[in-house]
C-alpha positions as CSV (number, residue, x, y, z in Angstrom):
1,M,-7.5,24.5,14.7
2,E,-6.0,23.5,18.0
3,D,-6.9,26.9,19.5
4,E,-10.5,26.6,18.2
5,I,-10.8,23.1,19.7
6,S,-9.6,24.5,23.1
7,K,-12.2,27.3,22.9
8,F,-14.8,24.8,21.9
9,L,-14.2,22.6,25.0
10,K,-14.2,25.6,27.3
11,V,-17.5,26.8,25.8
12,W,-19.2,23.4,26.3
13,L,-17.8,23.1,29.8
14,T,-19.5,26.4,30.5
15,V,-22.7,25.1,28.9
16,F,-22.8,22.0,31.0
17,A,-22.1,24.0,34.2
18,S,-24.9,26.5,33.3
19,L,-27.4,23.7,32.6
20,F,-26.5,22.1,36.0
21,Y,-27.6,25.4,37.5
22,C,-30.8,25.4,35.5
23,Y,-31.5,21.9,36.7
24,A,-31.1,23.0,40.3
25,I,-33.3,26.0,39.7
26,G,-36.0,23.7,38.3
27,K,-35.9,21.6,41.5
28,Q,-36.0,24.5,43.9
29,F,-38.5,26.9,42.2
30,P,-41.9,26.2,40.7
31,Q,-42.7,27.2,37.1
32,G,-43.5,30.9,36.6
33,K,-42.0,34.3,36.7
34,T,-39.4,33.6,39.4
35,R,-38.0,30.6,37.6
36,F,-38.0,32.6,34.3
37,L,-36.0,35.5,35.9
38,L,-33.5,33.0,37.4
39,L,-33.0,31.3,34.0
40,L,-32.8,34.6,32.0
41,P,-29.1,35.1,32.7
42,I,-28.3,31.7,31.2
43,V,-30.4,32.5,28.1
44,C,-28.2,35.7,27.7
45,L,-25.0,33.7,28.3
46,F,-26.0,31.2,25.7
47,L,-26.5,34.0,23.2
48,Y,-23.0,35.2,24.1
49,L,-20.9,32.0,24.1
50,P,-21.0,31.2,20.4
51,L,-19.1,34.5,19.8
52,H,-16.0,32.8,21.1
53,L,-15.9,30.4,18.2
54,S,-15.1,31.3,14.7
55,T,-15.3,28.1,12.6
56,I,-18.4,27.1,10.6
57,H,-18.5,23.5,11.8
58,L,-17.8,24.0,15.6
59,G,-19.1,27.5,15.9
60,G,-22.2,27.1,13.7
61,M,-23.3,23.9,15.3
62,T,-22.7,25.3,18.8
63,A,-24.8,28.4,18.0
64,F,-27.6,26.2,16.6
65,F,-27.5,23.9,19.6
66,I,-27.4,26.5,22.5
67,A,-28.3,30.0,21.2
68,W,-31.4,28.7,19.4
69,L,-32.6,25.2,20.6
70,A,-31.3,25.2,24.2
71,N,-32.6,28.8,24.8
72,F,-36.0,28.0,23.5
73,K,-36.2,24.9,25.6
74,L,-35.1,26.8,28.7
75,L,-37.8,29.5,28.0
76,L,-40.4,26.7,27.8
77,F,-39.0,25.1,30.9
78,A,-39.4,28.3,32.9
79,F,-43.1,27.9,32.5
80,G,-43.3,24.2,32.9
81,K,-43.5,23.3,29.2
82,G,-41.4,21.7,26.5
83,P,-39.1,18.7,26.5
84,L,-37.4,19.6,29.8
85,S,-40.7,19.4,31.6
86,S,-42.4,16.7,29.6
87,Q,-40.9,13.8,31.5
88,N,-41.8,14.4,35.2
89,A,-40.4,16.1,38.3
90,S,-37.9,13.3,38.8
91,I,-36.1,13.8,35.4
92,S,-32.4,12.8,35.9
93,L,-29.6,15.3,35.5
94,P,-28.0,13.4,32.5
95,S,-31.4,13.4,30.7
96,F,-31.9,17.1,31.5
97,L,-28.4,17.9,30.1
98,T,-28.9,15.8,27.0
99,F,-32.3,17.1,26.0
100,A,-31.3,20.7,26.8
101,C,-28.2,21.0,24.7
102,L,-28.7,18.4,21.9
103,P,-31.1,18.7,18.9
104,I,-33.2,15.6,19.7
105,K,-36.9,15.1,20.2
106,I,-38.6,12.3,22.1
107,Q,-41.1,10.3,20.1
108,E,-44.5,11.1,21.4
109,N,-46.6,8.2,22.8
110,P,-44.3,5.4,21.6
111,P,-46.4,2.2,21.1
112,P,-45.6,-1.0,23.0
113,K,-43.2,-3.2,21.1
114,K,-45.7,-6.0,20.6
115,Q,-48.2,-3.6,19.1
116,N,-45.8,-2.0,16.7
117,N,-47.1,-3.9,13.7
118,Q,-50.6,-2.7,14.4
119,N,-50.0,1.0,15.1
120,P,-49.9,3.4,12.1
121,S,-47.8,6.0,13.9
122,S,-45.2,3.3,14.6
123,K,-45.1,2.3,10.9
124,M,-44.6,6.0,10.0
125,S,-41.8,6.3,12.5
126,R,-40.0,3.1,11.3
127,K,-40.5,4.4,7.7
128,A,-38.8,7.7,8.6
129,E,-35.8,5.9,10.1
130,K,-32.8,5.4,7.8
131,S,-30.6,2.4,7.5
132,P,-26.8,2.6,8.3
133,L,-26.2,2.0,4.6
134,N,-28.2,5.1,3.8
135,Y,-26.0,7.3,6.0
136,A,-22.9,5.6,4.7
137,I,-23.8,6.4,1.1
138,K,-24.4,10.0,2.1
139,G,-21.1,10.2,3.9
140,I,-19.3,8.9,0.8
141,L,-21.1,11.4,-1.3
142,L,-19.9,14.2,1.1
143,A,-16.3,13.0,0.7
144,I,-16.8,13.0,-3.1
145,F,-18.3,16.5,-3.0
146,V,-15.2,17.8,-1.2
147,R,-13.0,16.5,-3.9
148,V,-15.2,17.9,-6.6
149,Y,-14.9,21.4,-5.1
150,D,-11.2,21.3,-6.0
151,Y,-12.3,21.5,-9.7
152,S,-15.0,24.1,-9.2
153,D,-13.3,26.5,-11.7
154,H,-14.1,24.0,-14.4
155,I,-17.7,23.3,-13.4
156,H,-20.8,25.4,-14.0
157,P,-21.5,27.6,-10.9
158,N,-25.1,26.3,-10.7
159,I,-23.9,22.7,-10.4
160,I,-21.6,23.7,-7.6
161,L,-24.4,25.6,-5.9
162,F,-26.6,22.5,-6.2
163,L,-23.8,20.4,-4.6
164,Y,-23.6,22.9,-1.8
165,G,-27.3,22.4,-1.1
166,L,-26.9,18.6,-1.0
167,H,-23.8,19.0,1.1
168,M,-25.7,21.0,3.8
169,Y,-28.6,18.6,3.9
170,F,-26.4,15.5,4.1
171,F,-24.1,17.0,6.7
172,L,-27.0,18.0,8.9
173,E,-28.8,14.7,8.6
174,I,-25.7,12.7,9.4
175,V,-24.7,14.8,12.4
176,L,-28.2,14.9,13.9
177,A,-28.7,11.2,13.3
178,M,-25.4,10.3,15.0
179,L,-26.4,12.3,18.0
180,A,-29.8,10.7,18.1
181,Y,-28.3,7.3,17.8
182,L,-25.9,7.9,20.8
183,V,-28.7,9.2,23.0
184,R,-31.0,6.3,22.0
185,T,-28.3,3.8,22.8
186,I,-27.1,5.3,26.1
187,L,-30.4,6.6,27.6
188,G,-32.8,4.2,25.8
189,F,-35.3,6.9,24.6
190,Q,-37.2,6.5,21.4
191,L,-36.4,9.6,19.3
192,E,-38.0,11.2,16.3
193,P,-35.7,11.1,13.2
194,P,-34.5,14.6,12.4
195,F,-35.4,14.4,8.7
196,N,-38.1,12.5,6.8
197,D,-37.0,12.4,3.1
198,P,-37.7,16.1,2.3
199,Y,-37.1,15.5,-1.4
200,L,-40.4,13.5,-1.4
201,S,-42.5,16.4,-0.2
202,S,-45.8,16.8,-2.0
203,S,-46.5,20.4,-0.8
204,L,-44.9,23.2,1.1
205,Q,-47.0,22.2,4.1
206,D,-45.6,18.7,3.9
207,F,-42.0,20.0,3.5
208,W,-42.0,22.5,6.4
209,G,-44.4,20.8,8.7
210,R,-43.5,17.1,8.4
211,R,-40.3,16.5,6.6
212,W,-37.6,19.2,6.9
213,N,-35.7,19.5,10.2
214,R,-38.3,18.1,12.4
215,I,-36.2,19.0,15.5
216,T,-36.5,22.8,14.8
217,N,-40.1,22.4,13.9
218,G,-40.8,20.6,17.2
219,I,-39.4,23.5,19.2
220,L,-40.9,26.3,17.1
221,R,-44.4,24.8,17.5
222,P,-44.8,25.2,21.3
223,T,-42.7,28.4,21.5
224,V,-44.2,30.4,18.6
225,Y,-46.9,28.7,16.7
226,E,-49.2,27.5,19.5
227,P,-49.2,30.7,21.5
228,T,-49.9,32.8,18.4
229,L,-52.6,30.3,17.4
230,N,-54.3,30.7,20.8
231,I,-54.3,34.5,20.6
232,S,-55.4,34.5,16.9
233,T,-58.3,32.2,17.7
234,H,-59.9,34.7,20.0
235,V,-59.4,37.5,17.4
236,M,-60.0,35.8,14.0
237,G,-61.8,32.6,14.8
238,R,-60.6,29.1,14.6
239,E,-60.7,28.7,10.9
240,W,-58.2,31.5,10.0
241,A,-56.2,31.5,13.2
242,P,-53.4,29.3,11.7
243,I,-52.5,32.1,9.2
244,P,-50.9,34.6,11.6
245,A,-49.4,31.6,13.6
246,I,-47.7,30.4,10.5
247,L,-46.4,33.8,9.5
248,A,-45.1,34.4,13.1
249,T,-43.3,31.1,13.1
250,F,-41.6,31.7,9.8
251,F,-40.6,35.2,11.0
252,V,-39.0,33.9,14.2
253,S,-37.2,31.2,12.2
254,A,-35.9,33.8,9.9
255,I,-34.5,35.9,12.8
256,M,-32.9,32.9,14.3
257,H,-31.3,31.9,11.0
258,E,-29.9,35.5,10.7
259,L,-28.5,35.2,14.1
260,I,-26.8,31.8,13.3
261,F,-25.4,33.3,10.1
262,Y,-24.0,36.3,12.1
263,Y,-22.2,33.8,14.5
264,I,-20.7,32.1,11.5
265,G,-19.7,35.1,9.4
266,G,-19.5,38.0,11.9
267,V,-20.8,40.4,9.2
268,R,-23.8,42.6,9.0
269,P,-26.8,40.7,7.6
270,T,-28.3,41.5,4.2
271,W,-31.7,40.2,5.3
272,Q,-32.0,38.0,2.3
273,V,-32.4,35.0,4.6
274,T,-35.2,36.8,6.4
275,W,-37.0,37.4,3.1
276,F,-36.5,33.7,2.2
277,F,-38.5,32.6,5.2
278,I,-41.1,35.3,5.0
279,F,-41.7,34.6,1.4
280,H,-42.1,30.9,2.1
281,G,-44.4,31.7,5.0
282,F,-46.7,33.7,2.7
283,C,-46.6,31.0,0.0
284,L,-47.5,28.4,2.6
285,V,-50.5,30.5,3.6
286,I,-51.6,30.8,0.0
287,E,-51.3,27.1,-0.4
288,I,-53.5,26.5,2.7
289,V,-56.1,29.0,1.6
290,L,-56.3,27.3,-1.9
291,K,-56.7,23.9,-0.2
292,K,-59.6,25.3,1.8
293,A,-61.2,26.7,-1.3
294,I,-60.8,23.6,-3.4
295,K,-61.7,21.2,-0.5
296,G,-60.1,18.2,-2.2
297,R,-62.1,18.5,-5.4
298,W,-59.0,18.7,-7.5
299,Q,-55.2,18.2,-6.9
300,L,-52.1,17.5,-8.9
301,P,-50.6,14.1,-9.1
302,D,-48.0,13.5,-6.3
303,L,-45.1,13.2,-8.8
304,I,-45.9,16.6,-10.4
305,S,-46.6,18.4,-7.1
306,G,-43.4,16.9,-5.7
307,I,-41.3,18.2,-8.6
308,L,-42.9,21.6,-8.4
309,V,-42.4,21.9,-4.6
310,V,-38.7,20.7,-4.6
311,G,-38.0,22.9,-7.6
312,F,-39.6,25.9,-5.9
313,I,-37.5,25.4,-2.7
314,V,-34.3,24.9,-4.7
315,V,-34.8,28.0,-6.9
316,T,-35.8,30.3,-4.0
317,G,-32.9,28.9,-1.9
318,Y,-30.5,29.8,-4.7
319,W,-32.1,33.2,-5.0
320,L,-32.4,34.3,-1.3
321,F,-30.8,31.7,1.1
322,F,-27.4,30.7,-0.3
323,P,-26.1,34.1,-1.4
324,Q,-25.6,35.4,2.1
325,F,-24.4,32.0,3.3
326,L,-21.7,31.8,0.6
327,H,-20.8,35.4,-0.3
328,Q,-21.2,37.1,3.0
329,C,-20.1,34.3,5.3
330,K,-17.8,32.7,2.7
331,A,-19.0,29.3,4.0
332,D,-17.7,27.3,1.1
333,V,-14.1,28.5,1.2
334,R,-13.9,28.4,5.0
335,A,-15.5,25.0,5.3
336,L,-12.9,23.5,3.0
337,E,-10.1,25.3,4.9
338,E,-11.5,23.9,8.2
339,I,-11.6,20.3,6.8
340,A,-7.9,20.7,5.7
341,A,-6.9,22.2,9.1
342,L,-8.7,19.4,10.9
343,G,-6.9,16.8,8.8
344,A,-3.6,18.4,9.6
345,F,-4.5,18.6,13.3
346,V,-5.4,14.9,13.4
347,K,-2.3,13.9,11.5
348,N,0.0,15.9,13.9
349,S,-1.8,14.5,16.9
350,F,-1.3,11.0,15.6
351,R,2.4,11.6,15.1
352,T,2.8,13.0,18.5
353,F,0.9,10.2,20.2
354,F,2.5,7.2,18.4
355,W,6.0,8.5,17.7
356,P,8.5,9.9,20.2
357,K,9.8,13.4,19.7
358,S,13.2,12.1,18.8
359,A,11.9,10.0,15.9
360,K,11.8,11.5,12.4
361,W,8.7,11.3,10.3
362,V,9.5,10.4,6.7
363,D,6.8,11.6,4.3
């Protein structure tokens, strides 16, 4: 673990140095092909750096932050778009570094404080925010899950698989919320919450578009969905143009997930994850077409539709998403080993710091 932490620090020092270069390029060169060509080596470097890390927690999160999110933001920045260009020409270096390498999204058009109670979007934003107690409960549940895994031989595999799904969701939400809280506290920006109660989704469109991992959704929209939508509008017309845009977005998301899984496991992909996202993309298209055909004349009650949607996502996740994550990457075994190794590392560091070398530790 000590060696992995050392590599992790070196990787992120390289990331910050590279982003400083990108910031300077943005100041010296206008948006366009020249800026794109000068940023392209950094994009390639960010695809290479996660290969130096081998753990799921440090390596996986680093890959997600820089190989996917940071690279997509830099590609947008090359042409004067995205969060790195949405501020103004005088964006500070700390803000540039923060928004480039962290999975955060600025709240669009935040209302004035005294108008908060009258603005619907403000109410939705506050509703999406979670209380500290909410995150504390999820953190306690994560700790309980880790203990339950010790008895996995005596528990039905489907129950363990269900706990893995909750574990992944809780872990992502807590980590992303902590990062957002730090940025909001230090820089003062109003940020979008990363998740919005995905278990309350009433449709696939609601789940993927408004509730699940809104950070990734926010970066896929300007990089994939909107360009494809513009092209499709000229070819198919405005009514049906969203269909190829949706399919293209899910395909790119599938490829990026395969890449992240490769960083984590270092094994040849089985493409089950790709099929998971492509399948959901087609199902979402079918849902939209049916909505257009029905035009609001008939719909299921929210409770029934919610159960069907969440059940569909869980079943297809068990079928196509988790097998590669667990069997190929051995994520469950390695994650527990990493937690144990981190505990030992912290304990040894604590001993070294607070007790002199000559003192004997009595267990």
